[in-house]
MARLUM-212732 format. One record per residue (C-alpha): residue in one letter; x, y, z. Coordinates in steps of 0.2 Angstrom, whole numbers. Layout:
! MARLUM-212732
> code / x / y / z
> A / X / Y / Z
...
This chain:
! MARLUM-212732
> code / x / y / z
> M / 0 / 0 / 0
> E / 7 / 17 / -5
> K / 11 / 29 / 9
> R / 0 / 44 / 9
> L / 9 / 61 / 8
> V / 8 / 70 / 25
> L / 5 / 89 / 25
> H / 9 / 98 / 42
> C / -2 / 114 / 43
> V / 4 / 127 / 54
> D / -8 / 142 / 57
> H / -14 / 152 / 73
> D / -31 / 153 / 66
> S / -42 / 137 / 69
> R / -54 / 140 / 54
> T / -39 / 141 / 42
> R / -32 / 125 / 50
> A / -48 / 117 / 47
> E / -49 / 123 / 29
> L / -32 / 117 / 25
> A / -35 / 100 / 33
> R / -51 / 98 / 22
> A / -42 / 102 / 6
> V / -27 / 90 / 11
> F / -39 / 76 / 15
> E / -49 / 79 / -1
> L / -33 / 76 / -11
> G / -31 / 60 / -3
> C / -16 / 66 / 8
> H / -15 / 66 / 27
> A / -15 / 82 / 37
> E / -8 / 86 / 54
> V / -12 / 103 / 61
> Y / -3 / 114 / 73
> S / -8 / 131 / 81
> S / 11 / 136 / 82
> L / 29 / 133 / 78
> E / 32 / 127 / 95
> E / 18 / 114 / 93
> L / 26 / 108 / 77
> L / 43 / 107 / 85
> D / 36 / 97 / 100
> H / 29 / 84 / 87
> H / 46 / 84 / 77
> P / 39 / 77 / 61
> R / 51 / 66 / 50
> D / 42 / 66 / 34
> G / 30 / 76 / 23
> I / 28 / 94 / 18
> V / 25 / 109 / 30
> L / 12 / 122 / 26
> A / 17 / 137 / 37
> R / 9 / 154 / 39
> D / 20 / 168 / 33
> Y / 19 / 182 / 47
> P / 27 / 198 / 41
> Q / 26 / 205 / 59
> L / 37 / 191 / 65
> G / 50 / 194 / 51
> G / 42 / 183 / 37
> I / 45 / 164 / 35
> A / 64 / 165 / 37
> P / 64 / 164 / 57
> F / 52 / 149 / 55
> L / 64 / 140 / 43
> D / 79 / 144 / 55
> A / 70 / 136 / 69
> L / 66 / 120 / 60
> A / 85 / 119 / 55
> E / 90 / 122 / 73
> F / 80 / 107 / 78
> G / 86 / 96 / 64
> I / 69 / 97 / 54
> W / 73 / 97 / 35
> L / 56 / 96 / 28
> P / 52 / 107 / 13
> V / 41 / 122 / 18
> I / 27 / 130 / 8
> A / 23 / 147 / 14
> T / 4 / 153 / 16
> D / -5 / 169 / 19
> T / -20 / 179 / 13
> Q / -16 / 191 / -2
> P / 3 / 190 / -1
> T / 12 / 204 / -10
> T / 25 / 200 / -24
> S / 39 / 206 / -12
> R / 34 / 194 / 2
> I / 33 / 180 / -10
> V / 50 / 183 / -17
> A / 57 / 185 / 1
> A / 49 / 169 / 6
> M / 57 / 160 / -9
> K / 74 / 167 / -6
> A / 73 / 162 / 12
> G / 70 / 144 / 7
> S / 52 / 141 / 5
> L / 48 / 128 / -9
> D / 32 / 138 / -15
> Y / 19 / 150 / -9
> L / 1 / 146 / -7
> P / -12 / 160 / -6
> L / -26 / 159 / 7
> P / -40 / 154 / 7
> V / -34 / 138 / 0
> E / -41 / 132 / -17
> V / -40 / 113 / -18
> G / -36 / 114 / -37
> R / -21 / 126 / -34
> L / -14 / 115 / -20
> A / -16 / 99 / -30
> A / -6 / 108 / -45
> M / 7 / 114 / -33
> L / 10 / 97 / -25
> E / 11 / 89 / -42
> R / 23 / 102 / -49
> I / 35 / 101 / -34
> G / 35 / 82 / -34
> D / 52 / 75 / -32
> E / 59 / 93 / -30
> A / 53 / 94 / -12
> E / 65 / 81 / -6
> R / 79 / 88 / -17
> R / 76 / 106 / -10
> S / 75 / 100 / 7
> E / 92 / 91 / 6
> A / 100 / 106 / -2
> R / 94 / 117 / 12
> R / 101 / 105 / 25
> R / 118 / 106 / 16
> M / 117 / 125 / 15
> V / 113 / 127 / 34
> E / 127 / 115 / 39
> A / 139 / 123 / 27
> R / 135 / 140 / 34
> N / 137 / 134 / 52
> R / 154 / 127 / 48
> I / 159 / 143 / 39
> A / 153 / 154 / 54
> A / 168 / 146 / 64
> L / 180 / 155 / 53
> S / 189 / 171 / 57
> N / 186 / 186 / 45
> R / 203 / 183 / 37
> E / 200 / 164 / 35
> R / 183 / 168 / 27
> E / 191 / 181 / 15
> V / 204 / 168 / 10
> L / 190 / 155 / 6
> E / 180 / 168 / -4
> W / 195 / 172 / -15
> L / 199 / 153 / -16
> A / 181 / 150 / -22
> G / 184 / 164 / -35
> G / 198 / 153 / -42
> S / 212 / 164 / -36
> S / 230 / 157 / -32
> N / 239 / 160 / -16
> K / 249 / 174 / -24
> T / 234 / 183 / -30
> I / 225 / 182 / -13
> A / 241 / 188 / -5
> R / 241 / 203 / -16
> Q / 223 / 207 / -14
> L / 223 / 206 / 5
> D / 240 / 214 / 6
> I / 248 / 200 / 16
> S / 262 / 188 / 12
> P / 259 / 171 / 2
> R / 266 / 162 / 17
> T / 252 / 171 / 28
> V / 239 / 165 / 15
> E / 245 / 147 / 17
> I / 243 / 148 / 36
> H / 226 / 155 / 35
> R / 221 / 143 / 21
> A / 227 / 128 / 32
> N / 218 / 134 / 47
> M / 202 / 137 / 36
> M / 202 / 120 / 29
> S / 205 / 112 / 46
> K / 190 / 121 / 53
> L / 179 / 116 / 39
> G / 185 / 98 / 39
> A / 191 / 99 / 21
> K / 204 / 87 / 15
> H / 206 / 96 / -2
> P / 203 / 114 / -8
> A / 189 / 108 / -18
> D / 180 / 102 / -3
> A / 181 / 120 / 5
> V / 175 / 128 / -12
> R / 161 / 116 / -12
> L / 155 / 121 / 5
> S / 156 / 139 / 0
> F / 145 / 136 / -14
> E / 133 / 126 / -4
> A / 132 / 140 / 9
> G / 128 / 152 / -5
> L / 144 / 163 / -3
> E / 149 / 174 / -17
> A / 167 / 177 / -22
> P / 173 / 195 / -22
> R / 170 / 204 / -38
> A / 188 / 206 / -42
> A / 191 / 187 / -40
> Q / 176 / 184 / -52
> R / 184 / 195 / -65
> A / 201 / 187 / -63
> A / 193 / 170 / -65
């Protein structure tokens, strides 16, 4: 028997939760409802997709996603709200939401959304997990070590990095070795991969040089 998709509906409004649950059940999926983020975290779901209300007064969906990551919950998230503006939709997608569902929910729209994201949900969830973990590792670097990583990701050599940062090539080597040790990278390519997963951008001069 094929396992039903579980949608975790998080909304402070009981009527909205009921409407979401009815739409989910109508599609043949299973709905779990929560009145708050804290309730969801207590449940600690392991599979499915989260439908979460996007509260602009609380900083949007980004704090919600950060809290899930802190608790090791990597489920894909679809943001929801009534009459969302284009800027809020863009902000939610940039923060890591898989999609944005306007409220009140339309069953046809939700069905099309779930069909469209399909396998992408699991892939995006894994990508976000890698991004957060990479950023946590990079956060342990000193400012100089991070600068070296950024220039390295831009394809710069030790000599180029030394010239741009106005330090000696030997000092670059020391920072580079410390940086790789902190990141747990055995090869420069591993460090560069982490910077890409974290979404870091190489300095513009390094991009031009590359």
